[in-house]
Kinemage of the C-alpha trace (Angstrom):
@kinemage 1
@onewidth
@group {chain A} dominant
@subgroup {mainchain}
@vectorlist {calphas} color= white
{ca unk a 1} P 0.000 0.000 0.000
{ca unk a 2} L 2.814 2.421 0.797
{ca unk a 3} L 3.981 2.244 -2.818
{ca unk a 4} L 0.795 4.053 -3.824
{ca unk a 5} L 1.462 7.027 -1.568
{ca unk a 6} L 3.673 8.741 -4.167
{ca unk a 7} L 0.792 8.703 -6.659
{ca unk a 8} L -1.688 9.746 -3.956
{ca unk a 9} L 0.575 12.611 -2.884
{ca unk a 10} L 0.856 13.843 -6.477
{ca unk a 11} L -2.937 14.040 -6.704
{ca unk a 12} L -3.005 16.020 -3.453
{ca unk a 13} L -0.256 18.313 -4.745
{ca unk a 14} L -2.203 18.928 -7.965
{ca unk a 15} L -5.401 19.713 -6.095
{ca unk a 16} L -3.609 22.192 -3.851
{ca unk a 17} L -1.927 23.783 -6.889
{ca unk a 18} L -5.377 24.542 -8.305
{ca unk a 19} L -6.557 26.030 -5.005
{ca unk a 20} L -8.456 23.090 -3.554
{ca unk a 21} L -8.119 21.956 0.041
{ca unk a 22} L -8.829 18.233 -0.376
{ca unk a 23} L -10.873 16.039 1.907
{ca unk a 24} L -10.343 12.292 1.591
{ca unk a 25} L -13.159 9.780 2.022
{ca unk a 26} L -11.599 6.348 2.445
{ca unk a 27} L -13.865 3.635 1.031
{ca unk a 28} L -13.714 0.774 3.508
{ca unk a 29} L -14.173 -2.774 2.213
{ca unk a 30} L -14.515 -5.986 4.206
{ca unk a 31} L -10.986 -7.028 3.235
{ca unk a 32} L -9.399 -3.817 4.601
{ca unk a 33} L -7.508 -4.268 7.832
{ca unk a 34} L -7.471 -1.774 10.690
{ca unk a 35} L -3.707 -1.463 10.185
{ca unk a 36} L -4.177 -0.488 6.524
{ca unk a 37} L -6.808 2.088 7.368
{ca unk a 38} L -4.674 3.532 10.157
{ca unk a 39} L -1.692 3.720 7.789
{ca unk a 40} L -3.726 5.705 5.288
{ca unk a 41} L -5.255 7.970 7.950
{ca unk a 42} L -1.778 8.621 9.377
{ca unk a 43} L -0.423 9.422 5.945
{ca unk a 44} L -3.251 11.889 5.332
{ca unk a 45} L -2.515 13.520 8.679
{ca unk a 46} L 1.185 13.790 7.787
{ca unk a 47} L 0.162 15.548 4.556
{ca unk a 48} L -2.098 17.907 6.557
{ca unk a 49} L -5.292 16.818 4.812
{ca unk a 50} L -8.569 15.739 6.374
{ca unk a 51} L -9.729 12.158 5.942
{ca unk a 52} L -12.563 9.962 7.156
{ca unk a 53} L -13.636 6.379 6.623
{ca unk a 54} L -16.669 5.784 4.403
{ca unk a 55} L -18.488 2.476 4.965
{ca unk a 56} L -21.099 2.710 2.209
{ca unk a 57} L -19.925 -0.518 0.574
{ca unk a 58} L -21.132 -2.518 3.568
{ca unk a 59} L -23.797 -0.181 5.000
{ca unk a 60} L -25.312 1.604 2.026
{ca unk a 61} L -26.261 5.259 2.271
{ca unk a 62} L -25.968 5.384 6.062
{ca unk a 63} L -22.356 4.225 5.800
{ca unk a 64} L -21.597 7.006 3.333
{ca unk a 65} L -22.185 9.690 5.956
{ca unk a 66} L -18.663 9.866 7.332
{ca unk a 67} L -19.035 13.391 8.691
{ca unk a 68} L -19.149 12.179 12.284
{ca unk a 69} L -15.610 10.864 11.863
{ca unk a 70} L -14.244 14.332 11.189
{ca unk a 71} L -17.137 16.772 11.641
{ca unk a 72} L -15.139 19.796 12.744
{ca unk a 73} L -12.586 19.701 9.937
{ca unk a 74} L -15.205 19.035 7.276
{ca unk a 75} L -17.793 21.557 8.381
{ca unk a 76} L -15.115 24.243 8.642
{ca unk a 77} L -14.442 23.786 4.904
{ca unk a 78} L -17.844 22.949 3.488
{ca unk a 79} L -21.467 23.500 4.305
{ca unk a 80} L -22.717 20.093 5.387
{ca unk a 81} L -26.349 21.210 5.677
């Protein structure tokens, strides 16, 4: 998974170049381990970007509402109505 961070970081760099402050919704699947998710969340934190886990694959629409995972950071950037 760490090999993909260079590509991920380039996408983040490009978004910031164009004036966006990215928010990352991590799509959780049954095969994802807690260690993998923590690695990705830690990497996002090290890049100073907000991230939250989205569980819509397993839970449908209710799982897609990941605002509770990072409500303050997300609502400060976007209207979550």
